[in-house]
N, C-alpha and C positions, 0 to 999 in steps of 0.2 A: 373057851374064854368068852365072856359076855362083854360086848362093847357098848358103851353109852354114847349116844350122839346128842349134843346139846340141842334143846328145843328152840325153834324160832319163836321169838316173842314179838307179838304185834302190839302196837300202842293204840288201842282203840278206846275212844271216849265213851262209847255206848254199845249195847248189845245190838247185833244186826239180826233182822228177821228176813227170811226168804219171802218175797212178796212179788208176784207177777201180776201186773196190771197194765193196761194200755196207757200210754202217756203221749201228750201233744206238746211239742216245743212251741212257745209263742214269742220268746225273745232270747237271744238276739237274732234268731232265724226261725223259720217255721219248719216243722217236720213232725214225724211220729216215731214211736218206738214202744218199748215196754220196760217196766222196772225189773230189776234183778233182786235187789234187797233194799231195806230201809231201816233206819234207826232214828233215835230222837235227834241225832246230830247231822244226818245226811241221807242221801239217796243215791243209789247206783242204778243206771239205766243204760239200755242199748238203743241206738238209733241208726237208721240207714242213711241219714243225711250226709250229703257230700260236702256241705258247707264247713269251712274251717271254724272251729270253736276255740278261741284263744283261752289259755289258762288264765285264771283270775277274773275272767269276764262274768258279769252278773247274768243269770239265766232265770227264766220263768217257765214253769211247766204246769200243764193242766192235766189232772188225773180224775177220771170219772169215779164218783162215789159208788160203792158196791150196790146201792139201791137203784142206780141208774137215773135218779131224779136230779142230783146235784153234781157239781164239779168242785174239785179241790184245787186251788191254785197255790203253788209253792214257789218261793224265790230263794235263790242262794248264789253261791260263787263256785265256778268250775275249778276243781282242785286236782283232777287227774283225767287224762284222756288216753285211751288205748285202742288202737285199730285191731279188730279181730275179724278176719275174712271180710264179709260184707257189712259187718256191724262196726260202729264206733261206740266204745264203752265210755260213759261219762260219769265221773264221781262228782257230786255236788255237796258242798258244805252248806247246811241250812241254818247254821248258827250265826252267819255273818250278816 
């Protein structure tokens, strides 16, 4: 007999793309890390910072452009935090 298991439905606003780039935190604290994925609505990154980052806090990140000549600065709101071993995973909403 075949059993059907209901699928988990995620409520995503945009398609996510795996994208690994270095990232520098510039506000509300300084630190470094790397992106995990990105969409038109947000960015997920890992950082080794030990500083507490409060949910809802505005954050600014600098990501070097692939050419190495310029930097991209993004600003958004921290919407999720998850500690994973030595990393802190941070989800940022870029639409706010």
